[in-house]
C-alpha positions as CSV (number, residue, x, y, z in Angstrom):
1,X,16.2,12.8,-13.7
2,X,18.0,15.5,-15.7
3,X,16.3,18.9,-15.7
4,X,14.4,19.6,-18.9
5,X,12.9,22.7,-20.3
6,X,9.3,23.3,-19.0
7,X,6.5,22.3,-21.2
8,X,3.2,24.3,-21.5
9,X,0.0,22.4,-22.0
10,X,-3.8,22.9,-22.1
11,X,-6.0,20.2,-20.8
12,X,-9.8,20.1,-21.5
13,X,-12.4,18.7,-19.2
14,X,-16.2,18.6,-18.7
15,X,-17.4,22.2,-18.3
16,X,-17.7,22.9,-14.5
17,X,-14.7,20.8,-13.5
18,X,-12.0,23.2,-14.5
19,X,-10.9,24.0,-10.8
20,X,-10.9,20.2,-10.1
21,X,-8.7,19.6,-13.0
22,X,-6.3,22.4,-12.1
23,X,-5.9,21.0,-8.6
24,X,-5.2,17.6,-10.0
25,X,-2.5,18.9,-12.2
26,X,-0.9,20.8,-9.3
27,X,-0.9,17.5,-7.4
28,X,1.1,16.0,-10.2
29,X,3.7,18.7,-9.6
30,X,2.8,21.2,-12.3
31,X,1.9,24.9,-12.0
32,X,-1.7,25.1,-13.2
33,X,-4.7,27.4,-13.3
34,X,-8.3,26.9,-14.3
35,X,-9.5,28.5,-17.5
36,X,-12.7,28.2,-19.5
37,X,-13.1,24.6,-20.6
38,X,-10.1,23.2,-18.8
39,X,-6.8,24.1,-17.3
40,X,-3.4,25.5,-18.4
41,X,-0.3,24.0,-16.8
42,X,3.5,24.4,-17.1
43,X,6.4,22.3,-15.9
44,X,8.8,19.6,-16.7
45,X,7.3,16.6,-18.5
46,X,3.9,18.3,-18.4
47,X,2.4,16.5,-21.4
48,X,3.5,13.1,-20.1
49,X,2.3,13.7,-16.6
50,X,-1.2,14.9,-17.8
51,X,-1.6,12.0,-20.2
52,X,-0.4,9.4,-17.6
53,X,-1.9,10.8,-14.5
54,X,-4.8,13.3,-14.9
55,X,-8.1,11.5,-14.3
56,X,-10.3,14.5,-15.1
57,X,-8.7,15.5,-18.4
58,X,-10.3,14.7,-21.7
59,X,-7.5,16.0,-23.9
60,X,-3.9,17.3,-23.4
61,X,-2.6,19.8,-25.9
62,X,1.2,20.5,-25.9
63,X,1.9,24.1,-26.9
64,X,4.6,24.3,-29.5
65,X,4.3,28.1,-30.0
66,X,2.2,31.1,-28.9
67,X,2.4,34.7,-29.7
68,X,1.0,37.3,-32.0
69,X,-1.4,36.1,-34.7
70,X,0.6,38.2,-37.2
71,X,3.5,35.9,-36.7
72,X,1.5,32.7,-37.2
73,X,2.5,31.8,-40.8
74,X,6.2,31.7,-39.9
75,X,5.5,30.0,-36.5
76,X,3.6,27.2,-38.2
77,X,6.7,26.3,-40.3
78,X,8.9,26.2,-37.3
79,X,6.4,24.2,-35.2
80,X,5.9,21.6,-38.0
81,X,9.5,20.3,-37.4
82,X,8.8,19.8,-33.7
83,X,5.5,18.1,-34.4
84,X,7.2,15.1,-36.1
85,X,4.3,14.5,-38.5
86,X,1.5,14.9,-35.9
87,X,-1.3,17.3,-36.9
88,X,-0.8,20.9,-35.9
89,X,-3.7,22.5,-34.0
90,X,-3.9,26.2,-34.6
91,X,-6.0,28.7,-32.7
92,X,-6.1,32.4,-33.1
93,X,-8.2,34.7,-31.0
94,X,-8.1,38.4,-30.3
95,X,-4.7,38.9,-31.9
96,X,-3.2,36.0,-29.9
97,X,-2.5,32.6,-31.5
98,X,-1.3,29.2,-30.4
99,X,0.1,26.2,-32.2
100,X,-0.3,22.8,-30.5
101,X,-0.3,19.1,-31.0
102,X,-2.6,16.6,-29.3
103,X,-0.2,15.0,-26.8
104,X,-2.5,12.1,-26.1
105,X,-3.6,11.2,-29.6
106,X,-6.9,9.8,-28.4
107,X,-9.4,11.0,-25.8
108,X,-8.0,10.5,-22.3
109,X,-11.3,9.5,-21.0
110,X,-11.0,6.2,-23.0
111,X,-9.3,4.2,-20.2
112,X,-9.5,1.0,-22.2
113,X,-11.6,-1.0,-19.8
114,X,-15.1,-0.6,-21.2
115,X,-16.4,-3.8,-22.6
116,X,-18.9,-1.8,-24.6
117,X,-20.6,1.6,-24.4
118,X,-23.9,1.5,-22.6
119,X,-27.0,3.3,-23.7
120,X,-26.3,6.5,-21.7
121,X,-22.6,6.3,-20.8
122,X,-20.9,8.5,-18.2
123,X,-17.5,9.5,-19.3
124,X,-14.7,8.0,-17.1
125,X,-13.1,11.5,-16.8
126,X,-16.4,13.0,-15.6
127,X,-16.9,10.2,-13.1
128,X,-13.4,10.8,-11.7
129,X,-14.1,14.6,-11.6
130,X,-17.2,14.0,-9.5
131,X,-15.2,11.9,-7.0
132,X,-12.3,14.3,-6.8
133,X,-14.7,17.3,-6.4
134,X,-16.0,15.4,-3.3
135,X,-12.5,14.9,-2.0
136,X,-12.5,11.1,-2.6
137,X,-9.2,9.5,-1.9
138,X,-10.3,6.0,-0.9
139,X,-10.3,6.6,2.8
140,X,-14.0,5.8,3.5
141,X,-16.7,3.5,2.3
142,X,-18.2,4.1,-1.1
143,X,-21.7,3.3,-2.5
144,X,-23.3,3.7,-5.9
145,X,-26.9,2.4,-5.8
146,X,-27.6,2.9,-9.5
147,X,-24.3,1.9,-10.9
148,X,-25.4,1.2,-14.5
149,X,-22.2,0.1,-16.3
150,X,-20.1,0.7,-13.2
151,X,-18.2,3.8,-14.1
152,X,-18.4,5.6,-10.8
153,X,-17.6,2.6,-8.7
154,X,-14.7,1.5,-11.0
155,X,-13.2,5.0,-11.0
156,X,-13.6,5.1,-7.2
157,X,-11.7,1.8,-6.9
158,X,-8.9,3.1,-9.2
159,X,-8.5,6.2,-7.2
160,X,-8.6,4.2,-3.9
161,X,-5.9,1.9,-5.5
162,X,-3.7,4.9,-6.4
163,X,-3.6,3.6,-10.0
164,X,-2.8,6.3,-12.5
165,X,-5.3,6.2,-15.5
166,X,-2.8,6.2,-18.3
167,X,-0.3,3.6,-17.3
168,X,-1.6,0.9,-19.7
169,X,-1.7,3.2,-22.7
170,X,0.7,4.7,-25.2
171,X,0.4,8.3,-26.4
172,X,1.1,10.6,-29.3
173,X,3.8,12.6,-27.4
174,X,5.9,9.4,-27.4
175,X,6.3,9.9,-31.2
176,X,7.5,13.5,-31.1
177,X,11.1,14.1,-32.3
178,X,13.6,13.8,-29.5
179,X,11.3,12.0,-27.2
180,X,13.2,10.4,-24.3
181,X,11.6,6.9,-23.9
182,X,13.7,6.1,-20.9
183,X,12.5,9.2,-19.1
184,X,8.9,8.4,-19.8
185,X,9.5,4.8,-18.6
186,X,10.8,6.3,-15.3
187,X,7.8,8.5,-15.0
188,X,5.5,5.5,-15.5
189,X,7.4,3.6,-12.9
190,X,7.2,6.6,-10.5
191,X,3.4,6.7,-10.9
192,X,3.0,3.0,-10.7
193,X,4.8,2.9,-7.4
194,X,2.0,4.9,-5.9
195,X,-0.4,2.0,-6.3
196,X,-1.8,0.4,-3.1
197,X,-4.4,-2.1,-1.9
198,X,-8.0,-0.9,-1.7
199,X,-8.7,-0.9,2.0
200,X,-12.3,0.4,2.1
201,X,-15.6,-1.2,1.1
202,X,-16.8,-0.2,-2.4
203,X,-20.4,-1.2,-3.1
204,X,-22.2,-0.9,-6.4
205,X,-25.8,-2.1,-7.2
206,X,-28.4,-1.8,-9.9
207,X,-31.9,-3.3,-10.4
208,X,-31.1,-4.1,-14.1
209,X,-29.4,-7.5,-14.4
210,X,-27.9,-6.6,-17.8
211,X,-26.4,-3.4,-16.6
212,X,-24.9,-5.2,-13.6
213,X,-23.3,-7.9,-15.8
214,X,-21.7,-5.2,-17.9
215,X,-20.5,-3.4,-14.8
216,X,-18.9,-6.6,-13.5
217,X,-17.2,-7.2,-16.9
218,X,-15.9,-3.6,-17.0
219,X,-14.5,-3.9,-13.4
220,X,-12.7,-7.1,-14.4
221,X,-11.2,-5.4,-17.4
222,X,-10.1,-2.6,-15.2
223,X,-8.5,-4.9,-12.8
224,X,-10.7,-3.9,-9.8
225,X,-13.3,-6.6,-9.8
226,X,-12.1,-7.9,-6.3
227,X,-12.4,-4.4,-4.9
228,X,-16.1,-3.9,-5.7
229,X,-19.0,-5.7,-4.1
230,X,-21.8,-5.9,-6.8
231,X,-25.4,-6.7,-6.1
232,X,-28.7,-6.6,-8.0
233,X,-31.0,-4.5,-5.9
234,X,-33.4,-1.6,-6.2
235,X,-32.0,1.5,-4.8
236,X,-34.9,1.9,-2.4
237,X,-33.9,-1.4,-0.6
238,X,-30.1,-1.0,-0.7
239,X,-28.4,-1.5,2.7
240,X,-25.3,0.7,2.7
241,X,-22.0,-0.6,4.2
242,X,-21.1,0.7,7.6
243,X,-20.3,4.3,7.2
244,X,-20.2,7.2,7.1
245,X,-18.8,7.3,3.6
246,X,-19.5,8.7,0.1
247,X,-22.5,7.8,-2.0
248,X,-22.1,9.0,-5.5
249,X,-24.8,8.3,-8.1
250,X,-25.8,9.2,-11.7
251,X,-29.5,8.5,-11.6
252,X,-31.8,8.3,-14.7
253,X,-32.7,11.7,-16.2
254,X,-35.5,10.7,-18.5
255,X,-33.7,12.5,-21.3
256,X,-31.9,9.9,-23.3
257,X,-33.7,6.7,-22.1
258,X,-37.4,5.8,-21.9
259,X,-37.5,5.2,-18.2
260,X,-39.3,6.3,-15.0
261,X,-36.8,9.0,-13.9
262,X,-39.1,10.3,-11.1
263,X,-39.4,6.8,-9.7
264,X,-35.7,6.4,-9.6
265,X,-35.3,9.7,-7.8
266,X,-38.0,8.7,-5.3
267,X,-36.1,5.4,-4.7
268,X,-32.9,7.5,-4.1
269,X,-34.9,9.6,-1.6
270,X,-35.8,6.5,0.3
271,X,-32.2,5.4,0.4
272,X,-31.0,8.7,1.6
273,X,-33.0,8.2,4.8
274,X,-30.6,5.4,5.6
275,X,-27.4,7.5,4.9
276,X,-27.2,9.6,8.0
277,X,-23.8,11.1,8.3
278,X,-22.8,10.2,4.7
279,X,-21.9,12.6,2.0
280,X,-24.1,12.2,-1.0
281,X,-23.3,13.4,-4.5
282,X,-25.9,13.2,-7.3
283,X,-25.3,14.2,-10.9
284,X,-28.7,15.4,-12.1
285,X,-30.2,17.4,-15.0
286,X,-31.1,21.0,-14.6
287,X,-34.7,20.1,-14.4
288,X,-35.6,20.2,-10.7
289,X,-35.7,16.5,-10.0
290,X,-33.9,17.1,-6.8
291,X,-37.3,18.3,-5.4
292,X,-38.2,14.7,-5.1
293,X,-35.4,14.1,-2.6
294,X,-35.7,14.4,1.2
295,X,-33.9,17.8,1.6
296,X,-32.3,20.5,-0.6
297,X,-28.6,20.1,-1.4
298,X,-25.9,22.0,0.5
299,X,-24.4,23.0,-2.9
300,X,-25.0,22.6,-6.6
301,X,-22.1,22.8,-9.1
302,X,-23.1,23.4,-12.8
303,X,-21.5,20.8,-15.1
304,X,-22.2,19.2,-18.4
305,X,-22.7,15.6,-19.2
306,X,-22.5,14.8,-22.9
307,X,-23.9,18.1,-23.8
308,X,-26.7,17.9,-21.2
309,X,-26.8,20.8,-18.7
310,X,-26.5,19.2,-15.3
311,X,-25.7,20.0,-11.7
312,X,-23.5,18.1,-9.2
313,X,-25.7,18.2,-6.1
314,X,-24.0,17.6,-2.8
315,X,-25.3,16.8,0.7
316,X,-22.5,17.0,3.3
317,X,-23.2,14.4,6.0
């Protein structure tokens, strides 16, 4: 590809996953650093790479201009021509200002495979961030014993398959003046060439039959139904696949839904007794429910899930 001028972008993510997102953008070939609420990155085709390939990002803003806030009125007029009719996003803080456009045009966490939104959905980008924070690459078995609508298992399968999250979508940056459609097509082809068969067992179960049917429907829409073994089972009785592997779970919190959160966490404690050698990652509320589990976590990363203060609890084998 011909060398192009570097683009500067800001990608937002769930609070707490900034370092994970920055590492992901670096893996896509960009220079990136974590900042509050996301990551800043610079490089050729930065906007396209983020939209097509960043699993943890919720948005991708392409910087059209940045400088002194005093220069902002004139800068907005110059940036408008580059925006090609897309809405300008202006931010001024402490004498510094930026003018950007939303390179995606729609939230990046909307992968397009959800049949419908469940009662307490886990964003696809947050699920992917949890997996990447645990170093998930698809090289070991995976288990989600409380899969709900299947988000964690589906994102695990997509990572294991090497399938970039934005390949099936079109984005706002493709409508910018001077956009090189052939170049974007080559980027898509480059990312698509990374896909591979899923070679590890991925198991997902739930005791709720309705949730399980929705998870299976979502997996089919995502094209990974054959990669995931679904079962209706209470977490306390789940038999994990031969491991060790990664068990990632988003158990009930008792915050949004009327359910026995404590009972679910006790069931998870029972299952953890059969996960010797496994890494376990639990997204839980900042309410001390982890006391119901067998042992304290080796680390706890503060994150937010839909505005709820949570922690990603990890037990390392």
